[in-house]
N, C-alpha and C positions, 0 to 999 in steps of 0.2 A: 679566864675567858680568851678568843681566839682570836683577836683584831681581825686579822685577814676577812677570816669566816664572817663574823658581825657583819662584816661593812658590807659583802656579797650579798648575803640573805638582806641587810634594812635599802638597801639598794633597791633589792627586785621587790620588796615590799613595798616599799613607798610610794613605786609606779606602779605594782597592782592596788594598792589602796587608793591614790589620787584618781587612778582609774573609775573604781567602784564606787567611790564615794560622787564621781560626776554621773554615774548609771543609776545612782540612788536618785539623785540630784534631780536627775530627769524624769524617774519615777514620780518623784511629788509633784513636779513642775506640771509632768503628762496630764495630773491626776491617774499612773498607770499602777494595774499592782505590782509588788516590790516580787511575787514570787515568779516572775520573769528571771532576775537576777539568780532568784536561789534557783529555779531550777539549770537556768545556763550555768553556775558552780557547779551544780554536779554534774550535770551531760559534761563537762570537762573535766572534774576531775575522775571522772571514769576514762574519759579519751585520753585526757594525759597519761594515767598508770600504761594507759595500751600502748601508747606511743613509747612509754619509757621500757618497757618490756620488748617490745618491737625493734627498739632502735637497730640492732643491729643488723636486722634484714632489710629496713628501711634506708638504712645507707647506705648499700649496694644500688640501692634501684636511680634508673639516668643515669649508668655509669660510672658509680660513687656518689652519687653529688644528691640522693636524695631526701639527705637530710637537710640541706643547703635550700632544696626546692620546695623542701614540706614548708618550714621556716621563714621563709622570704614570702610563701601564699597566703601564710598565716600575717605575718606583720604587715603584707599591702592590705590585707583584706580587715584589720583590725584601722587601719589609719582610714581608709574609704568608708568603715561603717562611723568609726567618731566624727566623721565630716557631715553623714548624714544624722545623727541626733544633736551637733553643732547646729546645725542650720536648725534645726527644728528649733533650738531652744533659744536663736536667736530673731530667726524668723517668725516665732510663734505661730509654728506647724507644729501639731499635735502628733507626734511621730508614735506610729504603731510598735507595740510590745516585742515585735519580733527583730528590727534592730540592735534593739537591748538583750535580749535572747542571745544572737549570735556574738555580741558584745562579752558578753559573761562568760560562756562556754570558748570561746578563742584564748579569751586572756589567760584563763586557768590552763590549760592545752599549754599559750606559748612560758609563761611562768611556772606552772607546774610539770611540765616535763622536766624542765631546766635542774629547778629542786627536787623532785624524786632522782633525778642522776645521781645529782650531788649525795643527797642521802646514800644512797644506795654503792657510792664511794670510799663514803665513810670508814677508815680501819677501826676494828674491833679496842684495839688500848686507848683511842682517844674518841671514841662514840659520844662518853659523856661531855665532855669539854665543849666539842664540837655541836653536840645538839643543845646544850644548855645554852653556847652563844645564840642558836640559830632561833633556839623560841625567844630570847630576849628583843633581837634585832624583829625579828615578828611580831613581836607586842607594840613593838615602839612602833612601825611602820603603819598597823594598823590603824594604834590611834592616832595617827597623824591623820589617814582617811576618814576617821570618823569626826575630827575635827573639822575636817574640809568638807565634811557633808553639813554640819550643821553652821558651821556658819555662811555657807550658802546659801541655805534656808536663812538665815538671820538676815542677811544683806538680800535683803527683795528686791530691790531695784535694780544694783548689779549683780548679783549674784550668777544671770546668765550669761552676763560680761567677762567673768570672772572664767566663770566655767569654760568659756568658750577657748578663753588665753592658755587656760590649762590642757584642754582637748588639740588647741593646735599646736603645742611644745611636745603633747607626748605624741601624734600623728607624726609630726615633722621627723623624731627622732624613729620612730618605727622605721615609718620610708625608708629612711637614710638605713637603718637596719638591712632592709629587706636588698637595698642596693648592694651593701656591703657582705651580704649573703652569696648573692649571684655573682659579685666577683672574685669570691672565693669557687664558685662553681664552675670559672672562666665564663660563664656566659656574658658577661659584662666584662669589657676590658681593663687591664691595671695598666695606672698611671702613675705617675711620680704627684707625690703630696701636692698641695699647694702651698700650705705653710708648715710650720712644725713648732707646734707653743709649747714644746714640751718644757723646757725652759720656765715658762710661765709655770701651769699645772699637769705634772705627770701623770702618767694614767695609771701607773703602777704606786701613787700614792693614796690616802686612804679616800683622800676629799674625788681624787680623779678617779677612781672605783667608784665612788657613791655617785656621781655626774655621769659616771658612764652607764651603771646600770640604770639610770631613774631617765635620763634626756639623751642617752645614745653618747654625749662627751667622747668627741675624735681628738688627739693634740696633730694627726698627720692625716685629714683628710685630702682622697683626690678629690677634680674636678666634677666626676661622676655622682660620690658621695654628697658634695655643696649641692650639686643641681637636683639630685634628689629631695633634699633636705627644703630649699628653696622653692621645688616646684610645689611639694607639701602646702607649705608654708601660703605661695600666692592661691593656691583652692582655697583654703581658709580664709585670707582676706577680702577674695574674691566675695563671698557669701554677702560678706558687710553692705556691699556695691547693690544689693536686693531690697528692695523696699520692706520694710519690716512691717508684723500686723499684729494682732495683739490676740493673744488666745482668748 
């Protein structure tokens, strides 16, 4: 088993697993058909494949920053849609199926395009070991998503609070990732890092790679990246100030 491949795929799958467990929990809580999630996954898989096949052309858009722009937009929309669904969970607002469908579709495009490109670049001589490691990571990550879904269902009184907290972590990481992509595209300025935690946890270590994939861990964040993360966190926390209603 190739540990680095296993860690990368596991991180991506854990993030997707937690996200989809939150979406399925939202369907359960709102009494919405899970068809919205299924249709979103199928639509996202088609678009992710289309995106991966045309990546060279897309990368040339906007003065060769097309990939960064599209990924930044996807990350931002994912964060905002997570806020909409989380607000529905905490404030007992019956969210319609459209945000859940869009979240499912964009999540598959976001994760699926990266995995599609990854498997496209697998060398033939190492294909079996790499694919085998990736499949094990995929099964483990999916299992955690299933466990999280049933735990949220079981914890009736606090399930929505846990779902809110997980959504906030995912969304804040995605918002920070959007800022990183815009820095790479020279849209936002590049400043010196505010701190360096590489000596505590390296991004090249297995745990660091896992946290980077799941929660967008950054050992040398700039002020803009920290500001983006905190801005999204504050937006989520502000939802808690709105008086709660019952479903």
